[in-house]
C-alpha positions in Angstrom: 41.0 -26.4 91.4 40.5 -30.2 91.3 37.5 -30.3 93.0 36.5 -27.7 90.7 37.0 -30.0 87.9 35.4 -33.1 89.4 32.2 -31.4 89.7 32.0 -29.8 85.9 33.2 -33.1 84.7 29.8 -35.4 86.1 27.7 -32.9 85.8 28.1 -32.6 82.7 28.3 -36.6 82.4 25.1 -36.2 84.2 23.5 -34.1 81.3 24.3 -36.2 78.8 22.6 -39.1 80.2 19.6 -37.4 80.4 19.1 -36.2 77.5 16.3 -38.5 74.4 16.4 -38.7 71.1 12.7 -39.5 70.9 10.7 -37.7 69.3 8.2 -37.3 72.0 5.6 -34.0 72.6 5.9 -34.4 76.8 8.7 -36.6 79.0 7.6 -38.7 81.8 6.6 -35.5 84.2 4.6 -34.6 82.1 5.8 -31.1 80.5 6.4 -30.2 76.8 9.8 -31.8 75.8 12.8 -29.3 74.5 12.4 -30.9 71.3 9.6 -28.4 70.1 11.1 -25.3 70.3 13.2 -24.2 67.5 15.0 -20.6 67.0 15.7 -20.5 63.0 17.4 -17.3 64.1 21.0 -16.6 64.9 24.3 -14.4 65.0 24.6 -15.8 61.1 21.6 -14.6 60.5 17.6 -16.5 59.9 17.5 -20.4 58.9 14.7 -20.5 55.9 14.8 -24.0 56.2 14.7 -24.3 59.4 12.0 -21.7 59.6 9.9 -23.2 56.9 9.4 -25.9 58.7 8.1 -24.2 61.9 4.5 -23.9 63.0 2.4 -21.1 61.8 -0.3 -19.7 63.4 -4.0 -18.4 61.5 -6.9 -16.5 63.0 -9.7 -16.8 61.2 -9.9 -12.8 62.7 -7.8 -11.5 65.2 -10.9 -8.1 66.6 -13.8 -8.6 67.1 -16.2 -5.2 68.1 -19.2 -6.7 70.7 -20.9 -3.4 69.6 -23.3 -2.5 73.1 -22.5 -3.9 76.0 -24.7 -3.8 79.1 -22.1 -2.3 82.6 -21.4 -5.3 84.1 -21.8 -8.2 81.4 -19.1 -10.2 80.8 -19.3 -11.1 77.2 -17.0 -13.8 75.3 -15.2 -14.7 71.8 -14.3 -17.8 70.4 -10.4 -16.5 68.4 -10.8 -19.6 66.2 -7.2 -20.5 64.2 -5.2 -22.8 62.5 -1.8 -23.9 62.7 -0.6 -23.8 59.0 3.2 -24.7 59.9 4.7 -28.1 59.5 5.8 -28.7 63.1 3.9 -29.1 66.0 2.6 -24.8 67.5 3.0 -24.3 71.4 0.9 -21.1 72.8 2.8 -20.4 76.2 0.7 -18.0 77.0 -1.9 -15.4 76.6 -2.4 -12.5 78.3 -5.4 -9.9 78.4 -4.4 -5.8 78.2 -5.8 -5.6 81.7 -7.7 -7.4 84.6 -11.2 -7.3 82.8 -9.9 -9.4 80.1 -9.3 -12.9 80.5 -7.7 -15.5 77.4 -7.8 -19.4 77.7 -6.3 -21.3 75.1 -5.2 -24.4 74.0 -2.0 -25.8 76.5 -1.3 -28.4 74.8 0.9 -28.7 71.8 -1.3 -27.4 68.2 0.0 -30.2 64.9 0.1 -28.9 61.8 -2.7 -28.8 60.0 -5.4 -28.5 63.2 -7.0 -25.8 65.5 -8.3 -25.2 68.3 -9.4 -21.5 69.9 -8.4 -18.8 71.7 -11.4 -17.5 74.1 -11.9 -14.1 75.4 -13.5 -13.0 77.9 -14.0 -9.1 78.8 -15.8 -8.2 82.6 -17.6 -4.8 81.7 -18.2 -3.8 85.6 -17.1 -0.5 86.1 -16.6 0.2 82.7 -18.4 3.0 80.8 -17.9 4.2 77.7 -16.0 2.8 74.1 -13.4 0.1 75.7 -10.6 -1.4 73.4 -8.2 -4.2 74.9 -6.0 -6.7 73.4 -4.5 -10.2 74.1 -1.0 -10.8 73.3 -0.5 -14.3 73.0 3.3 -15.8 73.0 4.4 -18.7 70.8 7.0 -20.8 69.0 6.8 -20.1 65.8 8.8 -17.3 63.5 6.7 -14.7 64.1 6.6 -15.5 68.2 3.7 -12.8 69.0 0.1 -12.5 67.8 -2.3 -9.8 69.3 -5.6 -10.6 69.2 -7.8 -7.5 69.9 -11.9 -6.6 71.3 -13.7 -3.8 71.2 -17.6 -2.3 72.2 -19.6 0.6 74.0 -20.5 -0.3 77.5 -24.0 1.5 78.3 -24.9 1.2 81.9 -28.1 3.4 84.1 -28.0 6.9 84.1 -27.4 5.7 87.7 -24.0 4.1 87.2 -23.0 6.5 84.9 -19.8 8.2 86.0 -21.5 11.7 84.2 -24.8 11.3 86.7 -26.0 14.0 88.8 -27.1 13.6 92.3 -30.6 14.0 92.7 
């Protein structure tokens, strides 16, 4: 029992010595600082003062229609956004709804008032007809998750069509 108490005390002291008071956005190991993450929600409700200081993501548009796409073509669209909040915005992930849709996003914090681009690439290989895909973006904003949408009609030659009749 004494040994458990000593180990707990030792770990507590070690953890206390590692906490910093600086406002760096990255640690010495290159990882993002936890000081950039703030959750205004608690069991007591929403801390509106804290929520008002958080980042916010505003997109120019959240839907893009590629219209007609040739089967096998890779098309891309840049979704532009601005951090309209008051602290650095962090995008932790951007995930396509299927393997044919890939999103590239800024991995560094976006300062308040600054913007960035989420580039969405759709690979139409093996796709036919009307396609609708989405990208889910996870952030450190109060909202947390944002959705982007792409759509288009994939056409191909008669030989490539899944409804083609054998000759």
